[in-house]
N, C-alpha and C positions, 0 to 999 in steps of 0.2 A: 504337446498337451497343454502348456500354459496359454497358448493361443485359443485352443478349443474351448477351455473353461472361461476364458474372457469372452469369447464369442457368445457362449450360452448365457453368461452373465448379462451381457448387453442386450440379448433377445429378451430375457425376462424383464430387465428394466424398461425397455421400450414398450413391451406389451403392458406392463403394469401402469406405466404413465398413461398410455393411450386408454386403458380401462378406467383408471381414476378420474381422467378428465373428460370422460364420455358424456356425462349428463350433468343437468343442473338440478340441484335441490328444489328449486323454485318453479320448474318447467310447468307442473300441473296447475299452478295457481296464477300464472302470468296473465292469462286472459281475464279472469276476474280481477286482478289487480289493475290492469289497463282499464277496465270498465268502471272500477272504483274511483279512479282519478279523472273520470270524464271522457275518456276515448270511446269512440264506437268501433265496430268491426273494420270499417273502411280505414280509420286512422291507425288501428292495429296494423293492417296490411301496409299502409304507407310507411310506418316505423320500421317494418321488416324489409321493405324496398330500399330504405335509406341504408340499412346494415348491408344488404345484398349488393347495392351499388358500390359501396366503400370496399368491401371484399373483392368484388369483381375487378375494380380499378387496380387494387393493390396485389391481388393474388400472383400474377405472373411476375412483376418486378421483385416481390419479396420471395417468391418461389425460386427465382433466379439467384437472389442473394443468398439463400440457403445453399443452393448447389454450388455456388461460387466460393463461398467463405465458410459457413459452418451450419449444418442442419441442427446440431445440438443447441448452438446458441439461439437459433431462430425460434426453437421450440421453448426455450427458457424465457426469452423475452415475450413470446406471445402468450404464454400462461401467465406471466406476471401482469401483463397489461390487462387481461381479461379479468384476473381476480381483483385488481385495483377498481377496475370499471364497475364490477358488480357491487363493491362497497359503495360507489357513488350511486349507482342504480336504486339502491334501497332508500334514497333520499328524494327521488324525483317527485315532482308535483304536476307537471304540464307535458303536453305533447313535445314541445320543443326541447324540454330536458330529456324526455325519452329518446328523442331523435339523436341528441348529443351523445347519450350513452351508447346507443346502437352504433354511432359512428366509431367511438373508441372501441367498442367490443369488436367491430369489423377489423380495425387495424390490428388488434390482438389475434384474431382468427386467421387473418391473412399471413401473420408471421409464422404461425405454427401449423397451418393447414397443409397436408401432404407431406409434412416432415416425418411424422411417425411412421407411416407405411413405407416411406422411402428407406428410412433407417432399418425398419424391420426386413425389408427385401434385401438390402445389402448384407446384413449379419446372417440371415437365412441362406443366401446365396453363397456365403463363405463356408457354411456347414454342407450344403447340398446345392449344386448348381442345376438340378433337373427342373427346379420350379415348383415341384410337388410339395416340397417341405414349406416353401413360403405360402402356398395356397392353404395348406393345412393349418399353419400358424396364423395366418391372417384371418381365416374363418373362426379359429379358436378365439382369437382376440375380439372378433365381432360378436361372438356369443357372450363372452364375459362382458363386453361393453353394455350388451342389453341388460344382463343381470345387475350390473353395477347401477345402470340407470334405473331399473326397477327398484332397487333398494332406496335410492335417492328420491323416487317418487313416493314411496310409502312413507318416508320420513317426512318429505315436504308438504304433503297434503295436510296432515294434522298440524304441523308447525304453521303453515299458511293459513289454516283455518283461525289460528289464534292471532296471527300477525303476519300479513303479507310481506312487510319490509324486513322482518326478521329472517323469514325463508330466503329472500333475495340476498341479504347480507351474508348469511351463512353458506350460500352457494359458492362464494369466493374460496372456502377452505380447501376444496379438493384441487383447485387450480394452484394454489400455493404449494400443495403436496406434489402436484405435477411438475412444477419448476424445480423442486428439490430432487426429485427422481431423475429428471433429465440431466441435472448437473453431474451425476455419477456415471453417465453413459461416456464411454470412450470412443468417440466418433473418428473412424478412419475410412469413412466412405469416400468414393472418388469425388473429385471437383471438376466443375467446368474450368477449362484452362482459359486464362486471360487471353483475349484476342485484340488484335490491332483495329478490328472493326468497331470496338466499343460495346458497352453493355446493352444499349437499346437495340442495336443491330443484331446482337447475339440472341436477345429475347425474341426479336423478330423472326429470326432464323428458325428457332425452335418451334414457334407458332406455325410457320409456313411449312416446315417439314412435317409436323403433326397432321396438318390438313392434307398435305399431298399424299402421305401413305395411306392407301385404301384401308387396310386392315386396322390401322390405328384410328384412322378417322371415324369409321363406322362404329367402333367400340367405345370412342368418346361420346358420340351421339347417343349410343344405347345406355351408357352410364348416366348421362344427363336425364333422359327420359325416366329410366328406372328409379332413379334418386327422387326426382321431383314429383313423381306420381304419388308419393306418400308425404310430400313436404308441405305443400301449400294448404292442405286440409287439416293439418294438426292444430291451426288456430280455432278450428270449428268443433273440434272433439268435445271440448268441455260444454259449449252451448248446446251441442247435440244431446249430451247426457242430461243437462238441466232441463231441456225442452220435453224430455219424455217423463221427468219427475225424479231423476236422481238427486238426492241431497248433496249439497256442496262438499259436505264432510265425507262423502263416500266417492266423490269424483276421482280422488287419487287411486282408489281401488280399481276404477275403470282404466286409468292410465297404467296401473300396475298389470292388469290382466293383458294389456296391449304389449307391454315389455316382456312378459312371459312367453306370449306367442311369438315375439321377435327372437328371443333367446332360443326357443325351441326350433324355430325355422333356421336360424344360423347353425345350430347343432346339426340339424338334418343336412343342411348344406355342406358343412364340414365333412360328413360322412359320404354324401352322395353326389355333390355338384359336379366333381371332377369326372364323373361318369357321363354326364349330359354334355350336349353340344352348346355352344355360346348362345345360339338363337333360343334354345329351350330354357337355359338359365335366365334369359332376358325376359321371356314371355310369362314365366311363372308368376312374378309379382304383378305384371300388368293384368293378368287374368284374375288374380285375387282381388285387387283393387276394383276393377270393374265389376265383378260379381257383388261385393259388398255394397258399393256405392248404388248399383241399380236397385238392389233389394230394398236398402234403407230409403232410397228416394220414393219408391212406390208404397212401401209399408214401413213407416218409421214409428216405433213403440218401444216399450220398455224390454222386449224380448229381442227384437231385431237390431237395436242399437249396439248389442254385444258383438254383432258381426264386424264392428270395427276392428276386432282382433285380427281380422284377415288383413287389414292395413298393417298391423304389427308383424304378421308373418311375411308380408311382402317386404317391409322394411328390413326385417332380419335377414331375409334371403338375399336381398340387394346389397346389404352391407358386407356380406361374405363373398359375394361372386362378381360384382360389377367392377370394382376397381382393379382386381387381378388381371381381368382381360385387357385393361389398358396398360398396365404396368409389364405384361410380359411381351409387349410390343414396343418397349420404350428402353432407349439407352440407359446404362448404369448411371452415367454422370448427369443425366437429364431428368431423373426421377421426379423430384420435387417440382420442377419447372413443367413438365407434361402434366403432372397431376393437377397443378394450379391451373393450367389451361382447360383441362377437363372440367374442373369445377366452375371456371368461369363461364363455360358453355352452359353448364347445369343452372348457374345463377342468372344467366340471361333468360333462360326458360322460366326460372321461378319468378322473376320480376313481374312477368305478364300474368302468370298462372296465379300467383298469390293474390294479386289485386282482383282478378276476375272472380276467383273462388270466394273471396271474402265480401266482394261487392254483391255477388249472388246471395250470400248468407245474410246481408242486411235486408234483402227482400224476403226471403224464407230460408232458414237454415238448411232445409232439404235441397234447395237450388245449388248449394256448394257441392253436394255429391253428385249431382247431374253435371255440373260444370266440369268436375274432375274427369268424368268419363269422356265428355265431349272434347276436352283438350287433349288427353293423353292417348286413348285408344286409336284414334285415326293415324296419328304419327308413329305409334308403335308397330303397327302391322307391317308397313313397307320396311322399316328398319329390321324386323325379325327376318323378313324375306331376304334382305341384303346380307344379314349374318350368315345366313344358311347357304349363301352363294360363294363359292371359293373365289378369291381374288388374290393376285400377286402381292407380296409384301413390299 
């Protein structure tokens, strides 16, 4: 009974930490802030490429460190680095200072990325090894993450309208709270056993095995596509609203609607996604993104811009369904490492996509929408067909 209570307590702590650190108070005003210090859309994209490259390089090594030593402490260190970086971010003046902060933020994210869900799967499996309990808790967490992010957006917009830098600095508070919550988790998750091959060969072995397993490989690819289909375009959402005449003071409401849609979609996924096949769960967000992008590309106005809520629905659905497909095909002791590899694959896709999408936006903001469809729809269709084809594990 004591162990069951402790397991439930750990599940609540991990879920709460994940929700608290899900969003940034300053997210809705970051693009206007970048523009206010002289960056253009292409430089914004370059700063995000710096962040992504740092995370991509460190993700697998630090995921292995978490699996080998302590997922709990990896989470604490990551949250603290991100919190301190945001305090520094609030003082930047130039592109190079932005790039330095993005580098530090990338280090923090690489420490903690994949750890929350790996801990959640471990504790959920202790309670119910069928996997359904984990999927429900994962989807529930995804829903509350969207709600928390919405709350931060609604707060961040008005604060940012008064002072961009204040909003960025205050964004560190939730990450400090996340580090405190992680400290109270009792981490008894399985560890990667030390090998005579050495750390680098162990990491390489995990990557090679992930690529060689057909069921795991195609789900990693599906995760990357579904995740990034809504990622590269986020830096264009605020310019889209401003282009059709939405006042800056109301922009946060648009972001809020987006996250309401994401939370609603994650809630629906929590109830119904387990009834669908993997290829169907994968294609739902792709269809939503493609539809919204094409309509807004051909007819962008004060009414159609709100179709961006379909991006929110796609994001919410993906957040609830994509990673569990990967994790259910992953060994218990390699959860953080394999998730890190999956995220590296997504980041590789993001590096190219975010530059193309934002470069297109510098020409005409609507071209960013067309670029999103051109990049993701052609590669999503064969992946969906492959997911629908049975293959040996």
